[in-house]
N, C-alpha and C positions, 0 to 999 in steps of 0.2 A: 504493500500500500504506500509506503514511503517513497519507493522508487517510481511508482505510477504517478505520483504527484510531482515528479521531476526533481526530487531532492536526493542528496547523497545519503548513504546509510553508513553509520558508524563514524569512527572506529568503535567497535564494541567487542569486549572480551567474552568468550563463551567457553565454559568448561565442558569438555566432551569426554564421554566414556567409550573407549574402543575395546578391541578384542583383548582377552586374557587379563582383564582388570586394569589395563593401562588407561591413563588419563592424559588428556592434552588440553592446554589452554590455547585457543586460537583467537587471534584478533581479526575480526571480519570488517572489511570495508567494501562498499559497493558504489558504483557511479553509473547512471543511465547514459545511454547514447543512442543515436539512430544509426542502424546498420542495414543497408540494402532496403531502405524505406520503412523499416520496422523498428519498434522499440526493443532495445537490447541493453545489456549491462555488462560491465567489467567487475568481476568479483575477486577480491584479494583476501587470501587466508595466510596469516603469518603465525608461525609457532612461537608464541610469546614465552613459553618456558625456556626455550633456548636463548631468547633475547635476555630474559631475566638472569639466567645463569651467567651469560657473558657480562651483563651489567654488574652482577655481584662480584665477579672476578676482577673487573676493572676497578670497582669501588674498593675492594680489598687491597689491590695493588697501590691505589692512591693513598689509602690510609696507612699502609706500611711505609710508603715514601714519606708521608708527613711525620710518622713516628721516628723514622731514621733522621730526618732533618731536625726534628726537635731534640733527639738524643745527641746529635752531632753538636748542636748549639750548646746544650748542657755540658757536654764533654769539654768543648773548647773553653767554656766559662770556668768549669771546675779546675781543669788543668792549668789554665793561665793564672787563676787566682791562687791555686795551691803551690805552683812552682815559683811564681815571681818573688814572693817574700823570702822563702828559705834560700833561694839562689842568691838574692841580693845580700842576705845576712852572711852566707857562706863566703861570698866574694869579699865582703868587707872584713870578715874574720881572717881569711887567708892573707889579705894584704897587711893586716895589723901584725899577724904572726911573723910574716916575712920581714917587716920593718923592725920589730922589737924583740924577736926571740933571743937575740944575743944579750939583751939587757934585762930580760925578765928572769925571775927565779924559775927553777924547773917546774914547781907546782903550778905556777901561773900558765906556763906554756902547756902543761898537761891538761889543765882545765879548759883552755881554749880549744885544744885538739879534741877533748871529750865532747865539747859542745858541737864542734864540727861533725863529729861522728854521729851524734844524735840527729843532726839535720840530714845527713846522708841516709841514715836508716829510715827517716821519715819519708824521704823522696823515694827510696827503694820500696817502701810499703805502698806508697801511692801508685808507683808503676806496677807493682804486683797486683794491686786491686783492680786497676784498669785492665790488665791482661786477664785476670780471672773473670771479670765481667764479660770481656769479649769471648773467652773460652766457653762460658756458660751459654751465651747466645748461639754459639756454633755447635753446642753439644759435645765439646771436646774435653770436658773435665773427666779425667780417668777415675774410676772407682775401684780401689784395690783393697778389699777387706782382708784382714789377717788378725790373729790373736795378739792382744797387747794388754798391758796393765794400765787401766784407766786412771787409777789413783796417781800413779807416777806421772802420767801425762798431764793431769790437772795440776799437780805440784809444779811441774816444769813451766806451765803457762803462768801460774800465779807468781812464781819466782821472777819470770821475765817482766811481768807487769809491775811487780813491787819495785824493781830497779828503776822503772820509768816514773813511778809516782810514789816515792818513799813516804809521803805524808799520809797516804791512805792505808789503813790497815785492812788487809784482805784475809778474811776468816774462812777456813775450809773445814768442813765436816763431812763424813761419809759413813754409811751404814749398810751392811748386808750385801756389798758388792762382791762378785766373784773375783778370783785372782786375775782372770783375764776375761775380756769381752772380744767379740768378733766384729770388727768394723774397720774403716779406713783411718788409721791414726793421723795421717796428714790432714785429711779433711776435718776430722774431729778437732784437731789442734787449731785449725784455722777458725772454725766455728767458736771455740772457747776463747781464742785470742780476741776475736771481734766482740764477743759478749762481755768478757771481763774488762777488755780495754775500754769499751763504751761506759761500763759501770764506773770505772776509775776516772775516766776523762770528764764525765758529766757530774761527778760528785764533789762537793766542797772538800777542800783539804782537811784531813783529820777525821772525816766520817768513814765508817766501816763499809766495806763491800763484802757480802756473804756469798760463798759458793757452797752449795749442798748437793751431795750425790747419794742416791739410794736406789735400791732395786724396786722396780715396779713390774711385777710379773716376769715376763721374758725380756724386759728392757731395763737399761740403766737410765735413770732419770736425773738430769742435772739442772739445778736451778741457780740462777745468778740474780741477786737482788742488791739494791743500793738505796741510798737516801738522797739521791741527786735531784736534778732540776725537774724531772717529770716531763710528761708529754701531754698536751691538752687532749681531752677526750675526743674531740671532733677530728683530731689529726692522727689518732692511733691507727685507724684502718690503712693509713698510707705509709707506715713506718718501714715496710718491706719493699717499697717501690724504689727503683734505681734513682739516685741523686736526690731523693727526698730528705729534707732536714727539718726537724721540728722548729717551730717559731721560737721556742725557748733556748735553742742551741746555736742561733745564728752568730753569736759573738765568739763562739769557740770553733777553732779550725776543724774541718772535716770534709769528706767527699760525698757523703750520702750513699756510699757503696757497701759499707760493712754489713748492714742488716740484709741488704739485697742479696749479697753473696752468701750470707749465713743461711737464709731461707733456702 
């Protein structure tokens, strides 16, 4: 009736059921014309499902590209911010040592070199975290489980963190753990280093950090707690996102990669 009145029809989508339970969505468009002196029409049928799939693939590719561009900007921002200051401090310290090392007492020179070493370790940690983040995206993080002593590993991590933050007392207690557990010690050490390191870094000097380990069924359960700055409730769902940093921590150096890698 529409075409008889000289109008176009559609486009209109119709869901069609065909053989063997298959379904198709066809977009139907029609246009009247006169052919050999009689009324005729051109009918167009387009498989909309295929178009929608192509559109979804295209939208997905565009969204991934936006994500990559956003991550690239965040990465450049983090790296430039995190590298600029320690490199400038290191350069200044090296110049000062070169100028005055013959006049300084040995302990003064040793202290300057110790500070330089801390800066270098911090840059190495940043580089490792960036590499770990890239490896995670590419699925190239190796998982190599083996039996090891968890208590000894936790002691090692706590000792390392205590050297970096001597003002914070790190308390460790454990109960019911077996002599060995089966896991990847390198990945577990990295997780614990990130968690304990965060607890120390964001806690006021002199406040305790508690590490507790116990057996929970077939698993070892490790809890790290502190009395630090805290994270606003509305920001907590974001703590495992790459480059995210809580609003309470912006005055403290960090990359926003530690908890992302930990998860």
